[in-house]
Structure formats: C-alpha cells, structure tokens
DOVEXDO-504528 format. One record per residue: x negated, y negated, z negated of N, C-alpha, C in turn. Coordinates in pm, whole numbers, plus 50000, padded with zeros to 5 digits. Example, Ala and Ser with C-alpha at 12.3 -4.5 7.8 and 13.67 -1.06 7.14 Angstrom:
BEGIN
<<48681, 50569, 49220>, <48770, 50450, 49220>, <48680, 50330, 49220>>
<<48715, 50225, 49292>, <48633, 50106, 49286>, <48710, 49997, 49213>>
***
This chain:
BEGIN
<<49935, 50109, 50001>, <49992, 49988, 50027>, <49935, 49858, 49981>>
<<49960, 49774, 50016>, <49892, 49656, 50047>, <50015, 49538, 50009>>
<<49931, 49431, 49933>, <49996, 49366, 49894>, <49952, 49204, 49943>>
<<50056, 49125, 49967>, <50035, 48975, 50033>, <50093, 48880, 49940>>
<<50018, 48796, 49939>, <50082, 48665, 49835>, <50002, 48538, 49933>>
<<50131, 48454, 49976>, <50101, 48325, 50049>, <50089, 48200, 49929>>
<<50022, 48105, 49970>, <50035, 47978, 49883>, <49939, 47894, 49978>>
<<49991, 47764, 49954>, <49967, 47671, 50043>, <50042, 47536, 50082>>
<<50191, 47618, 50119>, <50267, 47524, 50149>, <50334, 47405, 50088>>
<<50390, 47319, 50133>, <50436, 47177, 50041>, <50500, 47076, 50147>>
<<50501, 46947, 50139>, <50581, 46859, 50232>, <50489, 46740, 50284>>
<<50457, 46747, 50386>, <50392, 46655, 50477>, <50464, 46586, 50568>>
<<50395, 46433, 50596>, <50455, 46368, 50675>, <50413, 46397, 50826>>
<<50484, 46399, 50954>, <50480, 46437, 51034>, <50298, 46347, 51093>>
<<50246, 46496, 51153>, <50106, 46402, 51205>, <49992, 46464, 51090>>
<<50064, 46517, 50974>, <49956, 46545, 50880>, <49941, 46736, 50855>>
<<49836, 46759, 50806>, <49782, 46878, 50802>, <49816, 46977, 50685>>
<<49784, 47066, 50690>, <49821, 47209, 50573>, <49725, 47370, 50604>>
<<49714, 47390, 50493>, <49629, 47501, 50500>, <49685, 47593, 50476>>
<<49730, 47686, 50503>, <49820, 47819, 50443>, <49695, 47956, 50405>>
<<49715, 48012, 50294>, <49648, 48104, 50267>, <49724, 48236, 50227>>
<<49653, 48369, 50244>, <49742, 48491, 50229>, <49632, 48568, 50169>>
<<49655, 48613, 50048>, <49628, 48680, 49982>, <49578, 48830, 50019>>
<<49531, 48917, 50057>, <49568, 49058, 50073>, <49511, 49128, 49928>>
<<49545, 49257, 49913>, <49517, 49309, 49795>, <49580, 49469, 49855>>
<<49497, 49593, 49757>, <49565, 49729, 49788>, <49452, 49792, 49888>>
<<49537, 49848, 49974>, <49416, 49954, 50082>, <49416, 49841, 50159>>
<<49336, 49733, 50154>, <49306, 49667, 50301>, <49249, 49726, 50417>>
<<49168, 49821, 50388>, <49106, 49891, 50446>, <49176, 49969, 50582>>
<<49323, 49937, 50552>, <49449, 50041, 50617>, <49429, 49913, 50740>>
<<49370, 49765, 50770>, <49454, 49699, 50849>, <49392, 49682, 50951>>
<<49500, 49706, 51088>, <49475, 49687, 51189>, <49446, 49507, 51244>>
<<49548, 49414, 51200>, <49564, 49297, 51227>, <49668, 49235, 51133>>
<<49680, 49108, 51123>, <49716, 49009, 51059>, <49784, 48903, 51110>>
<<49905, 48865, 51041>, <50028, 48766, 51140>, <50038, 48649, 51084>>
<<50115, 48552, 51093>, <50178, 48448, 51040>, <50301, 48434, 51126>>
<<50464, 48411, 51047>, <50566, 48411, 51127>, <50637, 48311, 51041>>
<<50732, 48245, 51140>, <50788, 48156, 51031>, <50938, 48133, 51083>>
<<51034, 48113, 50961>, <51152, 48114, 50994>, <51212, 48006, 50949>>
<<51299, 47922, 51037>, <51382, 47799, 50980>, <51530, 47855, 50943>>
<<51594, 47780, 50908>, <51752, 47789, 50851>, <51826, 47862, 50972>>
<<51908, 47924, 50972>, <51999, 47977, 51082>, <51921, 48021, 51174>>
<<51788, 48055, 51194>, <51719, 48138, 51309>, <51647, 48250, 51298>>
<<51617, 48284, 51365>, <51552, 48416, 51332>, <51363, 48413, 51320>>
<<51340, 48503, 51253>, <51181, 48485, 51229>, <51092, 48533, 51375>>
<<51007, 48418, 51367>, <50920, 48398, 51511>, <50819, 48419, 51477>>
<<50726, 48482, 51617>, <50567, 48483, 51591>, <50524, 48342, 51588>>
<<50410, 48306, 51528>, <50350, 48204, 51535>, <50193, 48222, 51607>>
<<50113, 48336, 51491>, <49984, 48378, 51520>, <49924, 48465, 51458>>
<<49846, 48540, 51522>, <49766, 48725, 51469>, <49635, 48695, 51499>>
<<49551, 48792, 51419>, <49436, 48813, 51403>, <49410, 48948, 51395>>
<<49294, 48988, 51484>, <49292, 49110, 51456>, <49168, 49148, 51323>>
<<49197, 49240, 51288>, <49115, 49236, 51110>, <48979, 49235, 51144>>
<<48947, 49300, 51272>, <48775, 49389, 51271>, <48709, 49272, 51351>>
<<48796, 49257, 51481>, <48730, 49191, 51583>, <48756, 48999, 51591>>
<<48863, 49000, 51515>, <48898, 48842, 51477>, <48967, 48783, 51587>>
<<49006, 48871, 51688>, <49036, 48800, 51823>, <49216, 48753, 51809>>
<<49250, 48653, 51848>, <49363, 48565, 51808>, <49426, 48512, 51936>>
<<49604, 48510, 51895>, <49676, 48488, 52010>, <49776, 48416, 51924>>
<<49814, 48280, 52012>, <49928, 48204, 51932>, <50054, 48178, 52021>>
<<50179, 48166, 51952>, <50264, 48099, 52011>, <50268, 47977, 52085>>
<<50307, 47940, 52199>, <50296, 47803, 52289>, <50301, 47735, 52217>>
<<50408, 47686, 52106>, <50451, 47572, 52050>, <50289, 47541, 51947>>
<<50215, 47586, 51922>, <50134, 47623, 51783>, <49983, 47608, 51860>>
<<49959, 47616, 52023>, <49820, 47612, 52061>, <49760, 47466, 52035>>
<<49666, 47469, 52019>, <49586, 47357, 51998>, <49638, 47233, 51891>>
<<49703, 47305, 51794>, <49724, 47252, 51669>, <49712, 47310, 51520>>
<<49721, 47460, 51527>, <49753, 47527, 51427>, <49594, 47665, 51486>>
<<49506, 47727, 51406>, <49434, 47773, 51406>, <49440, 47905, 51266>>
<<49434, 48015, 51313>, <49432, 48149, 51224>, <49297, 48166, 51205>>
<<49253, 48228, 51104>, <49137, 48294, 51075>, <49147, 48343, 50965>>
<<49043, 48453, 50949>, <49053, 48539, 50787>, <48905, 48563, 50758>>
<<48911, 48544, 50635>, <48774, 48563, 50549>, <48800, 48770, 50509>>
<<48672, 48838, 50539>, <48703, 48957, 50515>, <48620, 49008, 50402>>
<<48563, 48914, 50390>, <48500, 48957, 50206>, <48564, 48895, 50083>>
<<48678, 48806, 50150>, <48818, 48773, 50050>, <48923, 48827, 50058>>
<<48954, 48896, 50189>, <49073, 48973, 50224>, <49177, 48883, 50189>>
<<49142, 48732, 50284>, <49225, 48644, 50291>, <49256, 48590, 50438>>
<<49379, 48584, 50479>, <49427, 48529, 50592>, <49436, 48339, 50579>>
<<49386, 48309, 50675>, <49450, 48138, 50701>, <49526, 48112, 50804>>
<<49593, 48017, 50778>, <49647, 47900, 50905>, <49641, 47797, 50902>>
<<49525, 47704, 50947>, <49541, 47568, 50924>, <49639, 47511, 51035>>
<<49694, 47420, 51005>, <49802, 47365, 51076>, <49774, 47214, 51057>>
<<49741, 47173, 51177>, <49706, 47035, 51161>, <49844, 46930, 51297>>
<<49843, 46848, 51340>, <49947, 46779, 51388>, <50055, 46790, 51350>>
<<50117, 46832, 51251>, <50237, 46927, 51201>, <50367, 46837, 51308>>
<<50451, 46846, 51302>, <50594, 46820, 51339>, <50702, 46836, 51266>>
<<50810, 46761, 51291>, <50906, 46815, 51211>, <50993, 46995, 51260>>
<<50942, 46962, 51394>, <51005, 47170, 51434>, <50897, 47228, 51377>>
<<50792, 47192, 51286>, <50746, 47317, 51200>, <50769, 47336, 51071>>
<<50861, 47290, 51102>, <50935, 47310, 50931>, <51035, 47418, 50909>>
<<50989, 47516, 50835>, <51039, 47668, 50834>, <50964, 47709, 50658>>
<<51009, 47811, 50668>, <50942, 47910, 50583>, <50832, 47984, 50608>>
<<50705, 47992, 50571>, <50612, 48073, 50666>, <50585, 48225, 50574>>
<<50585, 48333, 50653>, <50536, 48450, 50595>, <50392, 48483, 50677>>
<<50355, 48536, 50580>, <50209, 48637, 50650>, <50262, 48798, 50617>>
<<50221, 48851, 50755>, <50214, 49030, 50732>, <50105, 49046, 50802>>
<<50108, 49210, 50738>, <49986, 49316, 50789>, <50054, 49396, 50861>>
<<49948, 49480, 50954>, <49986, 49579, 51079>, <49919, 49701, 51050>>
<<49939, 49798, 50972>, <49860, 49913, 50979>, <49800, 49989, 51092>>
<<49888, 49997, 51214>, <49893, 50082, 51309>, <49830, 49999, 51440>>
<<49770, 50020, 51542>, <49689, 49972, 51667>, <49808, 49917, 51774>>
<<49813, 49790, 51776>, <49901, 49746, 51885>, <49810, 49665, 51991>>
<<49877, 49679, 52131>, <49831, 49549, 52215>, <49915, 49426, 52177>>
<<49987, 49436, 52092>, <50035, 49299, 52102>, <50002, 49226, 51967>>
<<50135, 49264, 51876>, <50157, 49228, 51761>, <50257, 49075, 51749>>
<<50310, 49105, 51827>, <50383, 48938, 51811>, <50532, 49001, 51773>>
<<50578, 49124, 51747>, <50680, 49149, 51714>, <50699, 49156, 51552>>
<<50814, 49115, 51529>, <50803, 49147, 51342>, <50780, 49343, 51328>>
<<50875, 49420, 51395>, <50828, 49577, 51385>, <50732, 49621, 51408>>
<<50615, 49563, 51454>, <50518, 49604, 51431>, <50384, 49583, 51279>>
<<50471, 49505, 51177>, <50362, 49441, 51104>, <50478, 49577, 50949>>
<<50391, 49572, 50856>, <50440, 49711, 50768>, <50434, 49659, 50632>>
<<50362, 49517, 50596>, <50362, 49465, 50479>, <50408, 49325, 50503>>
<<50466, 49232, 50420>, <50500, 49127, 50426>, <50453, 49067, 50289>>
<<50443, 48903, 50292>, <50447, 48823, 50189>, <50555, 48799, 50154>>
<<50581, 48681, 50016>, <50717, 48641, 50017>, <50732, 48527, 50080>>
<<50656, 48449, 50139>, <50699, 48319, 50218>, <50645, 48184, 50180>>
<<50606, 48106, 50210>, <50559, 48001, 50159>, <50672, 47858, 50248>>
<<50698, 47780, 50151>, <50773, 47656, 50234>, <50692, 47566, 50282>>
<<50720, 47502, 50445>, <50649, 47410, 50475>, <50734, 47335, 50557>>
<<50756, 47183, 50472>, <50879, 47108, 50518>, <50778, 46981, 50595>>
<<50841, 46951, 50715>, <50704, 46856, 50744>, <50848, 46675, 50805>>
<<50819, 46571, 50711>, <50916, 46447, 50735>, <50877, 46374, 50838>>
<<50984, 46337, 50905>, <50944, 46223, 51019>, <50932, 46109, 51001>>
***
C-alpha cells in the first residue's frame, strides 16, 4: 500500500504562484508514475500532469503547458506541482495520484491506484 498526503494549496490572486507537494509513504518501490488531477465543483476530475517515477518523463494537459511544472524528488518520495501565472479557471481541488502498473498514457483516473485527500487551490480575479 501507498499513502499520499498533499499540501500547499491556498488562495492566490490571478497571476500568482503556488507549489503543491505530495508526500508518498509505504511501498513506494511499487510506483511507475505519479500524477496531478483537479476537480472543480460540478465537473469531472481532470488530468493535469504526470511524471514517470524512474525516468522523470512528463506530460501536461494543454491548458497548463508553459505555466505548470511537475517534478519529483525520489530521495524524499515527494511529488511537486509548481503552478505559475495562475488563472481563475485553475480553481479546483487538486489531487495527487500514484500508479503501480506500466502504461503509455497515465492520463486516465482509472490508471491510478492510490489517491491523496486533495488540497484546494482558489485563484481570485
């Protein structure tokens, strides 16, 4: 089992920055990839970014490319999401997730086995 705990959310003005962290514990040796998803009220949970645990290969949803950066510190078993130039439409609950099995995608919630409790990001205009 793997446990995930997010931190770093908050309220920020448009154009500002936040860095989210996700600390993983337990059997982290099982992990193939980790990702960030977000969910706004009344909407489905959507993919934001993912990174493969060993190689560090990254993929982003188009709406955050050039603004968000996903990274991981394998020594600390921690995942990060640096969010710059935030927009009101980025407002959502942000969730980190971890996947045990290999995939060529990692953009679908069904590919992830473990989830954090979420952290709220609110961007005011």
